[in-house]
Gaussian input, Z-matrix of N, CA and C with variables (Angstrom, degrees):
# hf/3-21g

backbone

0 1
 N
 C     1     B1
 C     2     B2     1     A1
 N     3     B3     2     A2     1     D1
 C     4     B4     3     A3     2     D2
 C     5     B5     4     A4     3     D3
 N     6     B6     5     A5     4     D4
 C     7     B7     6     A6     5     D5
 C     8     B8     7     A7     6     D6
 N     9     B9     8     A8     7     D7
 C    10    B10     9     A9     8     D8
 C    11    B11    10    A10     9     D9
 N    12    B12    11    A11    10    D10
 C    13    B13    12    A12    11    D11
 C    14    B14    13    A13    12    D12
 N    15    B15    14    A14    13    D13
 C    16    B16    15    A15    14    D14
 C    17    B17    16    A16    15    D15
 N    18    B18    17    A17    16    D16
 C    19    B19    18    A18    17    D17
 C    20    B20    19    A19    18    D18
 N    21    B21    20    A20    19    D19
 C    22    B22    21    A21    20    D20
 C    23    B23    22    A22    21    D21
 N    24    B24    23    A23    22    D22
 C    25    B25    24    A24    23    D23
 C    26    B26    25    A25    24    D24
 N    27    B27    26    A26    25    D25
 C    28    B28    27    A27    26    D26
 C    29    B29    28    A28    27    D27
 N    30    B30    29    A29    28    D28
 C    31    B31    30    A30    29    D29
 C    32    B32    31    A31    30    D30
 N    33    B33    32    A32    31    D31
 C    34    B34    33    A33    32    D32
 C    35    B35    34    A34    33    D33
 N    36    B36    35    A35    34    D34
 C    37    B37    36    A36    35    D35
 C    38    B38    37    A37    36    D36
 N    39    B39    38    A38    37    D37
 C    40    B40    39    A39    38    D38
 C    41    B41    40    A40    39    D39
 N    42    B42    41    A41    40    D40
 C    43    B43    42    A42    41    D41
 C    44    B44    43    A43    42    D42
 N    45    B45    44    A44    43    D43
 C    46    B46    45    A45    44    D44
 C    47    B47    46    A46    45    D45
 N    48    B48    47    A47    46    D46
 C    49    B49    48    A48    47    D47
 C    50    B50    49    A49    48    D48
 N    51    B51    50    A50    49    D49
 C    52    B52    51    A51    50    D50
 C    53    B53    52    A52    51    D51
 N    54    B54    53    A53    52    D52
 C    55    B55    54    A54    53    D53
 C    56    B56    55    A55    54    D54
 N    57    B57    56    A56    55    D55
 C    58    B58    57    A57    56    D56
 C    59    B59    58    A58    57    D57
 N    60    B60    59    A59    58    D58
 C    61    B61    60    A60    59    D59
 C    62    B62    61    A61    60    D60
 N    63    B63    62    A62    61    D61
 C    64    B64    63    A63    62    D62
 C    65    B65    64    A64    63    D63
 N    66    B66    65    A65    64    D64
 C    67    B67    66    A66    65    D65
 C    68    B68    67    A67    66    D66
 N    69    B69    68    A68    67    D67
 C    70    B70    69    A69    68    D68
 C    71    B71    70    A70    69    D69
 N    72    B72    71    A71    70    D70
 C    73    B73    72    A72    71    D71
 C    74    B74    73    A73    72    D72
 N    75    B75    74    A74    73    D73
 C    76    B76    75    A75    74    D74
 C    77    B77    76    A76    75    D75
 N    78    B78    77    A77    76    D76
 C    79    B79    78    A78    77    D77
 C    80    B80    79    A79    78    D78
 N    81    B81    80    A80    79    D79
 C    82    B82    81    A81    80    D80
 C    83    B83    82    A82    81    D81
 N    84    B84    83    A83    82    D82
 C    85    B85    84    A84    83    D83
 C    86    B86    85    A85    84    D84
 N    87    B87    86    A86    85    D85
 C    88    B88    87    A87    86    D86
 C    89    B89    88    A88    87    D87
 N    90    B90    89    A89    88    D88
 C    91    B91    90    A90    89    D89
 C    92    B92    91    A91    90    D90
 N    93    B93    92    A92    91    D91
 C    94    B94    93    A93    92    D92
 C    95    B95    94    A94    93    D93
 N    96    B96    95    A95    94    D94
 C    97    B97    96    A96    95    D95
 C    98    B98    97    A97    96    D96
 N    99    B99    98    A98    97    D97
 C   100   B100    99    A99    98    D98
 C   101   B101   100   A100    99    D99
 N   102   B102   101   A101   100   D100
 C   103   B103   102   A102   101   D101
 C   104   B104   103   A103   102   D102
 N   105   B105   104   A104   103   D103
 C   106   B106   105   A105   104   D104
 C   107   B107   106   A106   105   D105
 N   108   B108   107   A107   106   D106
 C   109   B109   108   A108   107   D107
 C   110   B110   109   A109   108   D108
 N   111   B111   110   A110   109   D109
 C   112   B112   111   A111   110   D110
 C   113   B113   112   A112   111   D111
 N   114   B114   113   A113   112   D112
 C   115   B115   114   A114   113   D113
 C   116   B116   115   A115   114   D114
 N   117   B117   116   A116   115   D115
 C   118   B118   117   A117   116   D116
 C   119   B119   118   A118   117   D117
 N   120   B120   119   A119   118   D118
 C   121   B121   120   A120   119   D119
 C   122   B122   121   A121   120   D120
 N   123   B123   122   A122   121   D121
 C   124   B124   123   A123   122   D122
 C   125   B125   124   A124   123   D123
 N   126   B126   125   A125   124   D124
 C   127   B127   126   A126   125   D125
 C   128   B128   127   A127   126   D126
 N   129   B129   128   A128   127   D127
 C   130   B130   129   A129   128   D128
 C   131   B131   130   A130   129   D129
 N   132   B132   131   A131   130   D130
 C   133   B133   132   A132   131   D131
 C   134   B134   133   A133   132   D132
 N   135   B135   134   A134   133   D133
 C   136   B136   135   A135   134   D134
 C   137   B137   136   A136   135   D135
 N   138   B138   137   A137   136   D136
 C   139   B139   138   A138   137   D137
 C   140   B140   139   A139   138   D138
 N   141   B141   140   A140   139   D139
 C   142   B142   141   A141   140   D140
 C   143   B143   142   A142   141   D141
 N   144   B144   143   A143   142   D142
 C   145   B145   144   A144   143   D143
 C   146   B146   145   A145   144   D144
 N   147   B147   146   A146   145   D145
 C   148   B148   147   A147   146   D146
 C   149   B149   148   A148   147   D147
 N   150   B150   149   A149   148   D148
 C   151   B151   150   A150   149   D149
 C   152   B152   151   A151   150   D150
 N   153   B153   152   A152   151   D151
 C   154   B154   153   A153   152   D152
 C   155   B155   154   A154   153   D153
 N   156   B156   155   A155   154   D154
 C   157   B157   156   A156   155   D155
 C   158   B158   157   A157   156   D156
 N   159   B159   158   A158   157   D157
 C   160   B160   159   A159   158   D158
 C   161   B161   160   A160   159   D159
 N   162   B162   161   A161   160   D160
 C   163   B163   162   A162   161   D161
 C   164   B164   163   A163   162   D162
 N   165   B165   164   A164   163   D163
 C   166   B166   165   A165   164   D164
 C   167   B167   166   A166   165   D165
 N   168   B168   167   A167   166   D166
 C   169   B169   168   A168   167   D167
 C   170   B170   169   A169   168   D168
 N   171   B171   170   A170   169   D169
 C   172   B172   171   A171   170   D170
 C   173   B173   172   A172   171   D171
 N   174   B174   173   A173   172   D172
 C   175   B175   174   A174   173   D173
 C   176   B176   175   A175   174   D174
 N   177   B177   176   A176   175   D175
 C   178   B178   177   A177   176   D176
 C   179   B179   178   A178   177   D177
 N   180   B180   179   A179   178   D178
 C   181   B181   180   A180   179   D179
 C   182   B182   181   A181   180   D180
 N   183   B183   182   A182   181   D181
 C   184   B184   183   A183   182   D182
 C   185   B185   184   A184   183   D183
 N   186   B186   185   A185   184   D184
 C   187   B187   186   A186   185   D185
 C   188   B188   187   A187   186   D186
 N   189   B189   188   A188   187   D187
 C   190   B190   189   A189   188   D188
 C   191   B191   190   A190   189   D189
 N   192   B192   191   A191   190   D190
 C   193   B193   192   A192   191   D191
 C   194   B194   193   A193   192   D192
 N   195   B195   194   A194   193   D193
 C   196   B196   195   A195   194   D194
 C   197   B197   196   A196   195   D195
 N   198   B198   197   A197   196   D196
 C   199   B199   198   A198   197   D197
 C   200   B200   199   A199   198   D198
 N   201   B201   200   A200   199   D199
 C   202   B202   201   A201   200   D200
 C   203   B203   202   A202   201   D201
 N   204   B204   203   A203   202   D202
 C   205   B205   204   A204   203   D203
 C   206   B206   205   A205   204   D204
 N   207   B207   206   A206   205   D205
 C   208   B208   207   A207   206   D206
 C   209   B209   208   A208   207   D207
 N   210   B210   209   A209   208   D208
 C   211   B211   210   A210   209   D209
 C   212   B212   211   A211   210   D210
 N   213   B213   212   A212   211   D211
 C   214   B214   213   A213   212   D212
 C   215   B215   214   A214   213   D213
 N   216   B216   215   A215   214   D214
 C   217   B217   216   A216   215   D215
 C   218   B218   217   A217   216   D216
 N   219   B219   218   A218   217   D217
 C   220   B220   219   A219   218   D218
 C   221   B221   220   A220   219   D219
 N   222   B222   221   A221   220   D220
 C   223   B223   222   A222   221   D221
 C   224   B224   223   A223   222   D222

   B1=1.4553
   B2=1.5258
   B3=1.2913
   B4=1.4549
   B5=1.5320
   B6=1.3013
   B7=1.4634
   B8=1.5293
   B9=1.3063
   B10=1.4717
   B11=1.5236
   B12=1.3202
   B13=1.4646
   B14=1.5314
   B15=1.3096
   B16=1.4768
   B17=1.5207
   B18=1.3336
   B19=1.4653
   B20=1.5275
   B21=1.3228
   B22=1.4648
   B23=1.5150
   B24=1.3304
   B25=1.4616
   B26=1.5283
   B27=1.3226
   B28=1.4670
   B29=1.5207
   B30=1.3280
   B31=1.4720
   B32=1.5285
   B33=1.3310
   B34=1.4646
   B35=1.5234
   B36=1.3278
   B37=1.4667
   B38=1.5204
   B39=1.3181
   B40=1.4679
   B41=1.5251
   B42=1.3198
   B43=1.4707
   B44=1.5251
   B45=1.3304
   B46=1.4649
   B47=1.5319
   B48=1.3193
   B49=1.4690
   B50=1.5246
   B51=1.3384
   B52=1.4578
   B53=1.5190
   B54=1.3245
   B55=1.4648
   B56=1.5152
   B57=1.3165
   B58=1.4611
   B59=1.5184
   B60=1.3279
   B61=1.4630
   B62=1.5313
   B63=1.3198
   B64=1.4703
   B65=1.5194
   B66=1.3243
   B67=1.4623
   B68=1.5169
   B69=1.3330
   B70=1.4600
   B71=1.5247
   B72=1.3101
   B73=1.4639
   B74=1.5307
   B75=1.3191
   B76=1.4754
   B77=1.5205
   B78=1.3182
   B79=1.4604
   B80=1.5205
   B81=1.3261
   B82=1.4594
   B83=1.5243
   B84=1.3336
   B85=1.4585
   B86=1.5135
   B87=1.3261
   B88=1.4646
   B89=1.5266
   B90=1.3041
   B91=1.4559
   B92=1.5272
   B93=1.3091
   B94=1.4679
   B95=1.5232
   B96=1.3229
   B97=1.4667
   B98=1.5287
   B99=1.3179
   B100=1.4674
   B101=1.5220
   B102=1.3155
   B103=1.4615
   B104=1.5327
   B105=1.3189
   B106=1.4663
   B107=1.5246
   B108=1.3104
   B109=1.4658
   B110=1.5248
   B111=1.3206
   B112=1.4683
   B113=1.5250
   B114=1.3192
   B115=1.4671
   B116=1.5270
   B117=1.2941
   B118=1.4605
   B119=1.5201
   B120=1.3232
   B121=1.4676
   B122=1.5178
   B123=1.3303
   B124=1.4653
   B125=1.5239
   B126=1.3153
   B127=1.4665
   B128=1.5229
   B129=1.3277
   B130=1.4639
   B131=1.5313
   B132=1.3244
   B133=1.4541
   B134=1.5205
   B135=1.3236
   B136=1.4650
   B137=1.5287
   B138=1.3294
   B139=1.4595
   B140=1.5238
   B141=1.3168
   B142=1.4597
   B143=1.5167
   B144=1.3059
   B145=1.4547
   B146=1.5192
   B147=1.3377
   B148=1.4692
   B149=1.5296
   B150=1.3058
   B151=1.4629
   B152=1.5209
   B153=1.3235
   B154=1.4640
   B155=1.5227
   B156=1.3294
   B157=1.4676
   B158=1.5262
   B159=1.3288
   B160=1.4679
   B161=1.5267
   B162=1.3186
   B163=1.4665
   B164=1.5257
   B165=1.3135
   B166=1.4633
   B167=1.5268
   B168=1.3302
   B169=1.4681
   B170=1.5309
   B171=1.3343
   B172=1.4702
   B173=1.5258
   B174=1.3249
   B175=1.4664
   B176=1.5235
   B177=1.3159
   B178=1.4707
   B179=1.5185
   B180=1.3214
   B181=1.4668
   B182=1.5282
   B183=1.3212
   B184=1.4690
   B185=1.5266
   B186=1.3281
   B187=1.4654
   B188=1.5328
   B189=1.3332
   B190=1.4560
   B191=1.5238
   B192=1.3120
   B193=1.4627
   B194=1.5297
   B195=1.3273
   B196=1.4595
   B197=1.5229
   B198=1.3233
   B199=1.4670
   B200=1.5264
   B201=1.3183
   B202=1.4705
   B203=1.5334
   B204=1.3337
   B205=1.4587
   B206=1.5277
   B207=1.3249
   B208=1.4677
   B209=1.5248
   B210=1.3093
   B211=1.4696
   B212=1.5229
   B213=1.3424
   B214=1.4611
   B215=1.5296
   B216=1.3151
   B217=1.4676
   B218=1.5121
   B219=1.2990
   B220=1.4687
   B221=1.5190
   B222=1.3088
   B223=1.4713
   B224=1.4898
   A1=109.12
   A2=114.71
   A3=118.48
   A4=110.37
   A5=115.38
   A6=122.28
   A7=111.98
   A8=117.19
   A9=119.43
   A10=111.99
   A11=118.19
   A12=120.40
   A13=111.32
   A14=117.24
   A15=120.57
   A16=109.90
   A17=116.03
   A18=118.49
   A19=111.27
   A20=117.03
   A21=120.17
   A22=111.96
   A23=116.49
   A24=120.48
   A25=110.62
   A26=116.91
   A27=120.26
   A28=109.67
   A29=117.33
   A30=121.04
   A31=111.23
   A32=116.19
   A33=120.86
   A34=112.18
   A35=116.73
   A36=120.19
   A37=110.06
   A38=116.70
   A39=120.26
   A40=110.47
   A41=116.29
   A42=120.76
   A43=111.32
   A44=117.07
   A45=121.20
   A46=111.97
   A47=116.14
   A48=120.52
   A49=112.09
   A50=116.74
   A51=121.04
   A52=114.69
   A53=116.70
   A54=121.18
   A55=110.57
   A56=114.90
   A57=120.41
   A58=105.55
   A59=118.51
   A60=118.90
   A61=110.54
   A62=117.27
   A63=120.50
   A64=110.81
   A65=116.44
   A66=120.99
   A67=111.87
   A68=116.09
   A69=120.67
   A70=110.09
   A71=116.53
   A72=120.52
   A73=110.45
   A74=117.16
   A75=121.10
   A76=111.18
   A77=116.56
   A78=121.26
   A79=111.13
   A80=116.44
   A81=121.81
   A82=112.63
   A83=116.49
   A84=120.54
   A85=113.90
   A86=116.43
   A87=121.55
   A88=109.70
   A89=116.24
   A90=120.69
   A91=108.65
   A92=116.53
   A93=121.16
   A94=112.95
   A95=117.63
   A96=120.42
   A97=113.42
   A98=117.83
   A99=122.31
   A100=112.52
   A101=117.72
   A102=121.17
   A103=113.90
   A104=117.30
   A105=120.12
   A106=111.13
   A107=115.43
   A108=120.43
   A109=111.52
   A110=117.25
   A111=120.44
   A112=112.68
   A113=117.48
   A114=121.23
   A115=112.53
   A116=118.01
   A117=121.40
   A118=113.08
   A119=116.04
   A120=122.51
   A121=108.09
   A122=115.85
   A123=120.07
   A124=108.76
   A125=116.40
   A126=120.14
   A127=111.50
   A128=117.04
   A129=121.91
   A130=112.24
   A131=116.73
   A132=121.06
   A133=115.13
   A134=116.36
   A135=119.61
   A136=109.96
   A137=115.55
   A138=120.30
   A139=111.00
   A140=115.72
   A141=121.95
   A142=106.63
   A143=115.19
   A144=121.37
   A145=109.93
   A146=117.67
   A147=119.18
   A148=108.86
   A149=115.97
   A150=119.36
   A151=110.67
   A152=115.52
   A153=119.16
   A154=109.71
   A155=116.67
   A156=120.68
   A157=110.33
   A158=117.58
   A159=119.70
   A160=111.22
   A161=117.46
   A162=119.82
   A163=110.10
   A164=116.81
   A165=121.12
   A166=111.06
   A167=116.51
   A168=120.23
   A169=111.49
   A170=117.66
   A171=118.48
   A172=111.22
   A173=117.05
   A174=118.82
   A175=110.36
   A176=117.19
   A177=120.36
   A178=111.90
   A179=117.12
   A180=119.64
   A181=112.72
   A182=117.46
   A183=120.61
   A184=112.12
   A185=115.55
   A186=120.76
   A187=110.63
   A188=114.95
   A189=122.70
   A190=108.90
   A191=117.06
   A192=120.36
   A193=109.17
   A194=115.64
   A195=119.21
   A196=110.56
   A197=117.32
   A198=118.92
   A199=110.56
   A200=117.51
   A201=120.08
   A202=109.95
   A203=116.54
   A204=121.56
   A205=110.18
   A206=116.04
   A207=120.57
   A208=111.04
   A209=117.47
   A210=120.82
   A211=111.08
   A212=116.98
   A213=119.84
   A214=110.98
   A215=117.12
   A216=121.38
   A217=112.68
   A218=117.86
   A219=122.11
   A220=110.61
   A221=115.65
   A222=119.52
   A223=110.67
   D1=141.14
   D2=176.37
   D3=-109.36
   D4=178.60
   D5=-175.42
   D6=-54.73
   D7=-51.31
   D8=-177.51
   D9=-67.42
   D10=-31.75
   D11=177.97
   D12=-68.35
   D13=-41.07
   D14=178.89
   D15=-62.85
   D16=-50.18
   D17=179.96
   D18=-65.53
   D19=-35.82
   D20=176.05
   D21=-63.52
   D22=-37.01
   D23=177.98
   D24=-65.33
   D25=-39.52
   D26=177.43
   D27=-64.62
   D28=-45.73
   D29=177.69
   D30=-59.52
   D31=-44.40
   D32=-178.50
   D33=-67.79
   D34=-39.73
   D35=177.64
   D36=-62.73
   D37=-45.49
   D38=178.73
   D39=-57.48
   D40=-48.42
   D41=-179.32
   D42=-62.52
   D43=-43.64
   D44=-178.65
   D45=-63.23
   D46=-30.37
   D47=-178.90
   D48=-93.67
   D49=1.03
   D50=175.73
   D51=83.94
   D52=26.90
   D53=-179.18
   D54=-123.26
   D55=157.64
   D56=162.88
   D57=-78.76
   D58=168.32
   D59=177.53
   D60=-65.05
   D61=-33.15
   D62=176.28
   D63=-66.77
   D64=-42.68
   D65=178.06
   D66=-64.08
   D67=-39.65
   D68=177.64
   D69=-62.46
   D70=-44.16
   D71=179.20
   D72=-61.28
   D73=-49.46
   D74=-179.70
   D75=-60.20
   D76=-45.41
   D77=-178.54
   D78=-63.08
   D79=-25.55
   D80=-178.04
   D81=-92.49
   D82=2.56
   D83=179.04
   D84=84.64
   D85=18.75
   D86=179.57
   D87=-106.82
   D88=165.48
   D89=174.39
   D90=-61.97
   D91=141.05
   D92=-176.39
   D93=-60.16
   D94=-23.09
   D95=-177.56
   D96=-92.91
   D97=2.65
   D98=-175.07
   D99=-52.31
   D100=-41.48
   D101=-174.24
   D102=-108.41
   D103=15.29
   D104=179.83
   D105=-59.47
   D106=145.60
   D107=179.19
   D108=-59.65
   D109=-30.89
   D110=-179.58
   D111=-68.64
   D112=-15.29
   D113=-179.21
   D114=-98.33
   D115=4.56
   D116=-175.54
   D117=-86.56
   D118=-14.82
   D119=176.33
   D120=-139.37
   D121=145.71
   D122=176.33
   D123=-73.86
   D124=172.31
   D125=177.89
   D126=-64.04
   D127=-17.90
   D128=178.35
   D129=-96.60
   D130=5.12
   D131=177.21
   D132=88.26
   D133=3.41
   D134=178.79
   D135=-75.01
   D136=137.91
   D137=-179.89
   D138=-64.04
   D139=136.70
   D140=170.83
   D141=-112.25
   D142=132.96
   D143=-176.99
   D144=-105.56
   D145=146.16
   D146=173.96
   D147=-67.66
   D148=151.42
   D149=179.38
   D150=-78.86
   D151=157.90
   D152=174.82
   D153=-63.88
   D154=-30.91
   D155=177.38
   D156=-61.74
   D157=-48.12
   D158=-178.11
   D159=-67.46
   D160=-37.17
   D161=176.49
   D162=-64.66
   D163=-43.31
   D164=178.07
   D165=-59.46
   D166=-42.58
   D167=-179.60
   D168=-62.12
   D169=-43.49
   D170=-178.17
   D171=-72.29
   D172=-33.24
   D173=178.03
   D174=-67.75
   D175=-43.37
   D176=179.29
   D177=-65.65
   D178=-43.55
   D179=-176.21
   D180=-71.03
   D181=-23.33
   D182=179.31
   D183=-103.53
   D184=2.92
   D185=-178.81
   D186=54.94
   D187=48.50
   D188=-178.37
   D189=-112.89
   D190=131.88
   D191=177.34
   D192=-78.07
   D193=160.82
   D194=177.71
   D195=-64.58
   D196=-36.23
   D197=179.91
   D198=-65.94
   D199=-36.24
   D200=175.99
   D201=-66.50
   D202=-42.44
   D203=176.94
   D204=-58.33
   D205=-42.66
   D206=-179.90
   D207=-61.21
   D208=-34.56
   D209=178.57
   D210=-64.54
   D211=-33.30
   D212=176.92
   D213=-66.18
   D214=-23.38
   D215=-179.83
   D216=-80.17
   D217=-11.41
   D218=-177.97
   D219=-89.37
   D220=86.38
   D221=178.06
   D222=-132.59

């Protein structure tokens, strides 16, 4: 998986569960800005990756397996 696939999977999971990415973050006990598009790259253009902790939180709160999450990354 690459950077855009991971972030795309988060976007797709949020949409599939009926949330915005901010809503998904809040519902999962994370800061609402955790998955904002503005946080995906540094001010210098370097890729920022979501943490395994934040991915774990959204998978647990949506009752989504990692293999299902991985399928969202296949676009």
